[in-house]
GUZAMAR-299289 format. One record per atom (N, C-alpha, C, O): x negated, y, z negated; residue in one letter. Coordinates in steps of 0.05 Angstrom, whole numbers, plus 5000, padded with zeros to 4 digits. Layout:
N
XYZA/...
//
This chain:
361
510944716565M/510344566542M/512844516525M/514244706520M/513344276518R/515644216501R/515144316473R/512844346464R/517244376459S/517044476432S/517844256413S/519344066420S/516944276388L/517444066368L/519444146348L/519444376338L/521243966340P/523044026318P/521444056292P/519543896287P/522044246277L/520544296252L/520644066233L/518744026218L/522843916234A/523043696215A/520943486219A/520543316201A/519543496242C/517543296247C/514943326232C/513343146230C/514443566219F/511843626210F/511643726181F/513343866171F/509343646169A/508343796147A/505543876156A/503843706161A/505044126160L/502544226172L/500644316151L/501244496135L/498244206152G/496244286132G/493544316146G/493344286170G/491544386130C/488944436142C/486844326123C/486944386099C/484944156133V/482744056117V/480344216124V/479444216147V/479144346104L/476944536110L/474444426098L/474344336074L/472344426113G/469744336104G/467644556109G/468244746123G/465344536096C/463244746100C/461444666122C/460244446122C/461144836142A/459444776165A/456544816157A/455944976139A/454644666169P/451844706163P/450844976171P/452145106188P/448645066160T/447745336165T/445945356189T/445345576198T/445145136200T/443345136223T/444544976246T/446144796241T/443645036270G/444544886293G/443344606293G/441344556280G/444544426308I/443644146310I/442944086338I/444544166356I/440743956344P/440043896372P/442343746386P/443743586375P/442543816411G/444643686427G/447243856428G/449043786443G/447344076413R/449644256414R/448644536418R/446244596414R/450444716425D/449744996424D/449345076395D/450144926377D/448045296391A/447445386364A/449945386347A/452045506355A/449845266324G/452045256306G/453845016310G/455644966294G/453644866333G/455344646338G/454344386326G/452044376316G/455844176326G/455143926315G/454143736336G/454243816360G/453043506330P/452043316349P/454343186365P/456543176355P/453743096389P/455842966405P/456842716391P/455242596376P/459342646395P/460342396383P/458642156391P/457742136414P/458341976372G/456841736378G/453841766374G/452441566378G/452841996367T/450042036361T/449642096332T/451442206320T/447242036322D/446742086294D/445442356291D/443042396298D/446942546280G/445842806276G/444842846248G/444043066241G/444842636232G/443942656205G/446242746187G/448242836197G/445942716161P/448042786142P/448543086142P/446743246147P/451043156136M/451843436133M/452043486103M/453843366090M/450543666092T/450543716064T/452843906057T/452844136066T/454843806042M/457143966036M/457943906007M/457043715994M/459744075997T/460744035970T/463744015972T/464944125991T/465043875953G/467943855953G/468743565951G/467243395941G/471143505962T/472243235960T/471543085986T/471543206007T/471042825983D/470342666006D/472642666026D/474942616019D/472042736051A/474142756071A/474942486082A/476742466099A/473642266073G/474441996082G/472641896104G/470742036113G/473041636112P/471241516132P/471541636159P/473641756165P/469441616175P/469541746202P/471241576221P/471441336218P/472441706240P/473841556261P/471841436280P/469541526280P/472641236296P/470741116315P/469541326334P/470941496343P/467041296339G/465741466359G/464741726348G/463741896363G/464941776322V/464042026310V/461341986298V/460641776288V/459642206298D/456942186288D/456842086259D/458742126244D/454641966253A/454441836226A/454642026204A/455241956181A/454142286209G/454342486188G/457242536180G/457742666160G/459142446196F/461942506190F/462842396163F/464342526149F/461842156156D/462842036132D/461742186107D/462642136085D/459842366111E/458842526089E/460342796088E/459842956070E/462042836107C/463443096108C/465443126085C/467342966083C/464943316068A/466743376046A/468543596054A/467943756072A/470843616041A/472743816050A/474343936027A/474643806006A/475444166032E/477444286015E/480044266030E/480044266055E/482244256017T/484844246030T/486444506024T/486644586001T/487444626045T/489044866041T/491244856063T/490944726083T/493445006058M/495545016078M/494645196102M/493645416098M/494945096125A/494445256149A/496845436155A/499045386145A/496345636171R/498645806179R/500345646199R/499445566220R/502845616192T/504645466209T/505445626234T/505145876234T/506345486254T/507245626278T/510145576282T/511045536305T/511745586261F/514645576264F/515445816281F/514346026278F/517345766298R/518245986316R/519246216299R/520846186281R/518246466305P/519146696291P/522046766297P/523246656316P/523246946281V/526047016284V/526247326286V/525047466270V/527747416305D/528547696307D/531447726300D/533147596312D/532147906281V/534947946273V/535648236278V/534448416268V/537748276295I/538648546302I/541348586290I/543348456297I/541548766271W/544048836258W/545249076272W/543849266280W/547849076276V/549349306284V/551649346265V/553249166260V/551849586253I/553749636232I/555549876239I/554550096244I/558049826240D/560050036244D/559850236221D/560050166198D/559350496229R/558950696208R/561350876204R/561151096193R/563750776211S/566150936206S/566650946176S/565650786161S/568351146168G/568751196140G/569750966124G/569150946100G/571250786136S/572350556121S/570350346115S/570950156101S/567850386125M/565750176122M/563750246100M/561750116098M/564350446083R/562450526063R/561650306044R/559250266038R/563650156035G/562949936016G/561349716029G/559549606017G/561849656055E/560349446069E/557449546074E/555549386072E/557149796080A/554449906084A/552849886058A/550449806059A/554049936036D/552749916010D/551949626005D/549749565994D/553649436012A/553149156008A/550749066024A/549048906015A/550549156049V/548249096066V/545649206054V/543649066052V/545749456045Q/543349576033Q/542449426008Q/540049396004Q/544349325993A/543649185968A/542548905973A/541148795955A/543148785995N/542448506000N/540348456021N/539348226023N/539648656037I/538048596061I/535148516054I/533948366069I/534048636033N/531248556026N/531148266016N/529348116023N/533148176000R/533247895992R/533647716016R/532547496017R/535247806035F/535747656060F/533047596074F/532547376082F/531447806077V/528847766090V/526947586074V/525647416085V/526847626047M/525147466030M/525947166032M/524146996032M/528547116033D/529346836035D/528646706062D/527946466062D/528646856083I/527846756109I/524746706108I/523846496118I/523246886097E/520346856094E/519646616076E/517646486081E/521346566057A/520846336039A/520946076054A/519845876045A/522346076077A/522445836094A/520045826113A/520045666132A/518045996109M/515646016125M/516246096153M/515045996172M/518146286156I/518846396182I/518246686183I/518946836165I/516846776204D/516247056208D/518647196219D/519647116241D/519647406205V/522147526214V/521747826219V/520347966204V/522847926241H/523048206247H/526048286245H/527748136251H/526548536236V/529248626232V/529548896247V/527949076245V/531748916262V/532549166275V/535249246263V/537049076260V/535549506257M/538149606248M/539149816268M/537850006273M/541549766279V/542749956297V/545150076282V/547249946279V/544850326274S/547050466259S/546050746254S/544150836266S/547450886236A/546651156229A/545051146203A/546151046183A/542651246203M/540951226180M/542151356155M/541651266133M/543651566159A/544851706136A/547051536124A/547851586101A/548051346139F/550251176130F/549250906118F/550150816097F/547450786133V/546250526124V/543250576120V/541750586139V/542450596095N/539650646088N/538450376080N/539350246061N/536250296094V/534950046087V/532550106069V/530650236078V/532750026044P/530550096025P/528049926030P/528149726044P/525850006017G/523449856018G/523749606001G/525549585984G/521949406005P/519649426023P/520249396052P/518649476069P/522549276060L/523149236088L/523349506102L/522049536123L/524849686092G/525349936105G/522950116109G/523150306124G/520750056095T/518350226097T/516150076112T/513850166112T/516749856125D/514749696138D/515249696168D/516849546179D/513849876183P/514349906212P/513449656228P/514249626251P/511849486216S/510949246231S/513149036230S/513148846246S/515049066212Q/517148866209Q/519948976213Q/521848816218Q/520249236212F/522949356212F/523049586232F/521249756233F/525249606247L/525649826266L/528549926262L/530449776262L/528850186259Y/531450316257Y/532050446284Y/530450606293Y/534350376295V/535250506320V/537650676312V/539850576307V/537250936312E/539251126304E/541451136325E/540951196348E/543951076316E/546251066334E/548751116318E/549250996297E/550451286329D/553051346316D/555051126324D/556651166342D/554850896310V/556550666317V/559350706305V/559650666280V/561250776321Q/563950816311Q/565550556312Q/564550346320Q/568050566305S/569750336299S/569650126322S/569649886316S/569750206347H/569950016369H/567349976384H/567349866406H/565050056373D/562650086388D/560549866384D/558449866397D/561049676366G/558949486358G/557549346382G/555149356384G/559049206398L/557949056420L/556649236441L/554549176451L/558049446447S/556949636468S/554349766458S/552649826474S/554149826432A/551749946421A/549349756424A/547149846431A/549749496420L/547549306423L/546549306452L/544149276457L/548449326471V/547649326499V/546449596508V/544349606520V/547849806501N/546950076510N/544350166498N/542850316511N/543650076474R/541150156461R/539049946463R/537049956448R/539349756480F/537449526482F/534649626488F/532649526476F/534349826505D/531649926511D/530250046487D/527750046486D/531750136467A/530550256443A/529250036425A/527550106409A/530149796428Y/529049586410Y/527749356426Y/526749166415Y/527849376453R/526849156470R/523949086462R/523348846459R/522249276460D/519349226456D/518749116428D/516649016423D/520649146410F/520349046382F/520948746381F/520048616362F/522348646400L/523048356401L/520648196412L/519048306428L/520447956403R/518147786412R/519147566430R/521247436425R/517747526453P/518747326473P/518947046462P/520446886473P/517346976441D/517346706431D/519246676407D/519346456395D/520646886400A/522446876376A/525246786383A/526146836406A/526546666364T/529446626367T/530846886360T/529947026342T/533046946373T/534347206370T/537147176358T/538747016368T/537547316336H/540147316323H/541247606321H/539747786312H/543647646329F/545047896325F/547047856302F/548247646299F/547348066286V/549348066264V/551048316267V/550048546264V/553548286274A/555348506278A/557248536253A/558548346246A/557248776241V/558848826217V/560849046223V/560049276228V/563348986222T/565449186229T/568149096217T/568648856214T/569849296212D/572549236203D/574549296225D/576949336220D/573549306250D/575249386273D/574749206297D/573049016295D/575949256319E/575649106343E/573749246362E/573249486360E/572649086381S/570749196401S/572149276426S/573949136436S/571349506437D/572449586463D/571149426486D/572349386507D/568749316481M/567449146501M/568348866496M/568348766473M/569148726517S/570048446514S/567748256508S/565448316514S/568448036497A/566447826491A/565047736516A/562547706516A/566447686538S/565247586562S/563347796575S/561147726585S/564048056574T/562348256584T/559748276568T/557548296579T/560048266541F/557648276525F/555848046530F/553448076534F/556947806532Q/555347566536Q/553747586562Q/551347516562Q/555047666583S/553647676609S/551547896609S/549347846620S/552148126598Q/550248346599Q/547848286580Q/545548346587Q/548348186556M/546148126538M/544447906548M/541947906544M/545547706560A/543947486572A/542047586593A/539747496595A/543047776609A/541247896630A/539048066618A/536848066628A/539748216597L/537748386584L/535648226569L/533248286571L/536548036554L/534747886536L/533147676551L/530747646545L/534447536569G/532947336585G/532647066572G/531346896583G/533847036548H/533746766535H/536146746517H/537446946511H/536846506508P/539246466491P/539046626465P/536846696456P/541346686453Y/541446836428Y/543846736413Y/545546586423Y/544046816388T/546346756370T/547347016359T/545847176350T/550047046360L/551247276347L/552947186323L/554646996326L/552547306300H/554047246277H/556047486272H/555147716272H/558547416268A/560547626265A/561447646236A/562247456223A/561147886225I/562347956199I/564548156205I/564048396206I/566948046209A/569148206218A/571748076208A/571647876194A/573948206214S/576548096205S/577347866223S/577247896248S/578147636212P/578747396228P/581047436247P/582947586240P/581047306270P/583447306287P/585847206272P/585647026256P/588147326278G/590647236265G/591247386240G/593447346228G/589447556230S/589947706206S/592047926212S/592348006236S/593348026192T/595348236195T/594248486181T/593148476160T/594648716194H/593548966183H/595649186180H/597949156188H/594749406169C/596549626164C/597649736190C/596149786209C/600149776191E/601449906214E/603350116205E/605350046193E/602850366209P/600350476221P/598150476200P/598650456176P/595650506209P/593350516190P/593750726168P/594750946173P/593050646143G/593250836121G/595850816106G/596250956085G/597750646115F/600350626101F/600850336094F/603150236096F/598750196085C/599049916079C/599449886049C/597649956034C/601649766040F/602149736012F/602049446003F/601649385979F/602249256021V/602148976015V/599948856032V/600048856057V/597948746019N/595648636033N/596348346041N/597048186024N/596148286067V/596848016076V/594647886093V/595047696107V/592147996092D/590047886109D/587747776094D/585647726105D/588047726068G/585947596053G/584047786040G/582247706026G/584448056043C/582748246029C/583748286001C/585848185993C/582048415985S/582748435956S/584748645950S/585848645927S/585348835968G/587349035962G/587749215985G/586249206005G/589749395984P/590349566007P/588049726017P/587749766041P/586349825999D/584149996007D/581949836022D/580349956036D/582049576019D/580049406032D/581049286058D/579649136072D/583549346065D/584649226089D/583149306114D/582549546118D/582449116131A/580949176155A/582749326174A/585249296174A/581549496191A/583049656210A/584249486232A/586449546241A/582849276240D/583849106261D/582248846261D/580148826249D/583348636274N/581948386277N/579548416295N/579648566314N/577448266289G/575048276306G/575048036326G/573147876326G/577148016342D/577447796360D/575047766379D/574047536384D/574047986390Q/571847966409Q/569247886396Q/567747726407Q/568747986372Y/566347896357Y/566547596351Y/564647446354Y/568947516342W/569347236335W/568847066360W/567646846357W/569747146383A/569446996407A/566446966415A/565646746423A/564947176412V/562047156419V/560646976399V/558946806406V/561346996373A/560146826353A/560746526359A/559046356357A/563246466366M/563946196372M/562446096397M/561545866397M/562146266417A/560846186442A/557846136438A/556645976452A/556646286419T/553746266415T/552946096391T/550546076385T/554845986377G/554245816354G/553745976328G/552445866310G/554646216327G/554146386304G/556146346281G/558246226285G/555546466258Q/557346456235Q/559546656240Q/559246866253Q/561946586229R/564246766231R/565146816202R/566346636189R/564547056192L/564947116164L/566847356161L/566747536178L/568547346141S/570547556138S/569347806126S/567947806106S/569948036138I/569148296128I/570448356101I/569548526086I/572648216096C/574148256071C/573048106047C/574248116025C/570847966050T/569747816028T/569047996004T/568248226008T/569447885981T/568648035957T/565947945947T/564748085930T/564847725957D/562247615948D/560247645970D/559747455986D/559047875972W/557047925993W/554447785989W/553047726008W/553747715964S/551347565960S/551747285971S/549847165983S/554147165967G/554746905979G/554846926009G/553946736023G/555947136020L/555947176049L/553147186060L/552547056081L/551347326047F/548647336056F/547247066054F/545646996071F/547846916034S/546746646031S/547546466054S/545946316065S/550046486062T/551046336085T/549646416110T/548846256127T/549346676114L/548046786137L/545046706138L/544046626159L/543746716116T/540946646114T/540546346121T/538746276136T/542346176111A/542145896116A/542445836146A/541145646156A/543945996160A/544345956189A/542046066205A/541445956227A/540646266195I/538446386210I/535746266203I/534046226221I/535246196178A/532646096169A/532545796174A/532045636156A/532945716199V/532845436207V/530345396224V/530145516245V/528545236214R/526145186229R/526744986251R/526044746250R/528145086272S/529244906292S/527244816313S/527644606326S/525144966317E/523144886337E/520344946328E/519745156316E/518644756333L/515744796328L/514244736353L/514244506362L/513044936366P/511544876391P/509344676385P/508444656362P/508444546406C/506144366403C/503544536403C/501744496419C/503444716385R/501444926384R/500944996355R/502745026339R/498345036348Y/497645106321Y/495645346321Y/493945356338Y/495945526303L/494145746301L/491645656287L/491645506268L/489345756296L/486845696283L/486945806254L/487546036250L/486445636235P/486545726207P/484145896200P/482045886213P/484446066181T/482246236171T/480546066152T/481545956133T/477946046158P/476245886141P/475846016114P/476246256111P/475145866093P/474645976067P/472246156067P/470546156085P/471946316046D/469646506043D/467046346046D/466746136034D/465246456061G/462546336063G/462446136086G/460246026091G/464546086100M/464545896122M/465346036148M/467346176149M/463645996168A/464246106194A/465945906210A/465445666209A/467846006226L/469445836243L/467845736266L/466745896282L/467545476270D/466045356291D/467945186307D/468944986298D/468445266332R/470445126348R/469644836355R/471344676363R/467144776353M/466244496358M/466144336332M/465044116332M/467244446311R/467544286286R/470344306276R/470944366253R/472244266295I/475044266289I/476244006299I/475643926321I/478043886284N/479443646292N/482343666286N/483243786267N/483943546303V/486843526299V/487443236290V/486843046304V/488543216266V/488942956254V/491942906251V/493443056238V/492942696264Y/495742626264Y/496142366248Y/494842166252Y/497942376228T/498742146213T/501642076219T/503442216210T/502141866234P/504841796240P/506341696215P/505041606196P/508941726215S/510441636192S/510041336188S/510441176206S/509241266163G/508740986156G/506140876168G/505640636166G/504441046180G/502040956192G/499541076180G/499641206159G/497241036194T/494741146185T/493941366203T/494841386226T/492141546193E/491441786208E/489941716234E/488441526235E/490441876254Q/489241856280Q/488042126287Q/489242336283Q/485542116298Y/484242356307Y/484942396337Y/484042246354Y/486442606342I/487142666370I/484642786384I/483542986373I/483742686406P/481242786418P/481543056432P/483743126441P/479443196432F/479243456446F/478643406476F/476743256482F/480243526494V/479943466522V/478743706538V/478143686561V/478543936524G/477244166537G/479244366548G/479144606541G/481144286565N/483044466577N/485444306586N/485444066586N/487544456593F/490044326601F/489744136624F/490943926625F/488144216644S/487844046668S/486543776662S/486843586678S/485243756638A/484043496631A/485943316615A/485243096609A/488343416610C/490343246596C/491043006613C/491343036638C/491242776601S/491942536616S/494042386601S/495242486581S/494642146610A/496741986598A/496041916569A/497841856553A/493441916562S/492641846535S/492942086516S/492642046492S/493442326526G/493842556509G/491242686500G/489142626510G/491542866481G/489243016470G/490143296463G/492543356460G/488143476459W/488743756453W/486543926465W/484443836473W/487144186467Y/485344386479Y/485844656467Y/487844696453Y/484044846473Y/484445126463Y/485845286485Y/485245266509Y/487645456476E/488845656493E/488645916477E/490145976459E/486646086485D/486046326470D/485246246441D/483446086437D/486746336421D/486146266393D/488046066382D/488346036358D/489345916400D/491245706391D/490145426398D/488645396417D/490945236382I/490444956388I/493044846400I/495144866388I/492844736424V/495144636438V/494844336444V/492744256454V/496844176438V/496643896445V/497743846473V/499543986482V/496743636486C/497543566513C/500443466513C/501443386493C/501743476536P/504543396538P/505043116528P/507043066514P/503242926534T/503742646525T/503642636494T/505242496482T/501642776482T/501442786453T/503942926441T/504942836421T/504843136454C/507143276445C/509543096445C/511143096425C/509942926465D/512142736466D/512042546442D/514042476430D/509642456435T/509342276413T/510142406387T/511542296370T/509242656383L/509842796359L/512842856357L/514042846335L/514042936379V/516942996379V/518542756370V/520542786356V/517642516378A/519142276372A/518842186343A/520241996334A/516942306328D/516342216301D/517542416282D/516642646279D/519642326267D/521042506249D/519942506221D/521042636203D/517642376217G/516442376190G/513442396190G/512142356170G/512242466213G/509342486215G/508342746204G/509842926198G/505642766202T/504343006193T/502043066212T/500842886224T/501343316214V/499043406229V/497343586211V/498343766198V/494743536211Q/492843706197Q/490743806216Q/490043666236Q/489644046211I/487444146226I/485044136207I/485044256186I/482943986215A/480643936198A/478244096208A/477544076232A/477044256191L/474744416198L/472244306184L/472344216161L/469944326198G/467444266185G/466044016194G/463743966188G/467443846210C/466243596220C/466343606250C/468043726262C/464343476263A/464043486292A/466643406306A/467943206298A/467343556326T/469843506340T/469743236355T/467843176368T/471943086352V/472142836366V/472942896395V/475043026400V/471442806414L/471942866442L/473242626455L/473242406445L/474542676478I/475842476493I/473842266503I/474542076517I/
//
């Protein structure tokens, strides 16, 4: 199934009140078949508009409430690895101070985010609410020393494998003031094999070409863009930078003094609703209304056009050139032809309408 760019949609849900009794011609609780008069449906609320062709005469009496449906923007998994060497104390504090805001900003974009932290808990403490939510956050205890960032992500993969979601986009964030013993090419090949799908790595490290203390601890003139001798990075993060460039990630200096700005840049790169599958979650009906799968409609309004009711086809095998939609478990899935139409429309909207007899193919 092709996936949809998020820019194509504003996803909403039109909710109506289903009748309290079954109607002849349907299973108990269902509506009349399209094209037959099942009588008016007594509801309260705002008029849902005229019926589409082929829908029972009661459709035009269908009143509705409008509420936002749960979107199906692709979720995001973010795996942090933080060098816990003594020179990283200030950076660890900056992560602790900003990571909850980081998650809130991603969620504000209507994206479901999971966070993994690979480091030493005594060094990088993730406060609540994120750090106390096991459904959203996982800590992988690891003594990540100066040269260990990339190798720790590979070596401890089994510890966080099950926390990752197969339908999520995957972002790694490596934070270190030193170089990696594992090469960029080795990491890329090994992580690709472990993960099984593309990923992005963002590097917060010292940029290639920077100059550092030689020998470490005897630096009196700072020449690498840091704010002072005590902030001088131990070494350039060339390997981290190379992975970030290869995977399209952000390349940010560990020597930055504005970590709130750094986090804003990182959030903007991660909280991108880049894909929307041709799939919608069944919305939760309002109080007092039972969800009736034969009183659900998918309504598509093309950009600059009028709304169209996409017909229900029953299952994937019934999809044809004319398109339609069907149920897959608790999801509403549009047929490939319909998906192609939606993908091509950069200004259309899709609504899920409850309470009126389903329009059939």
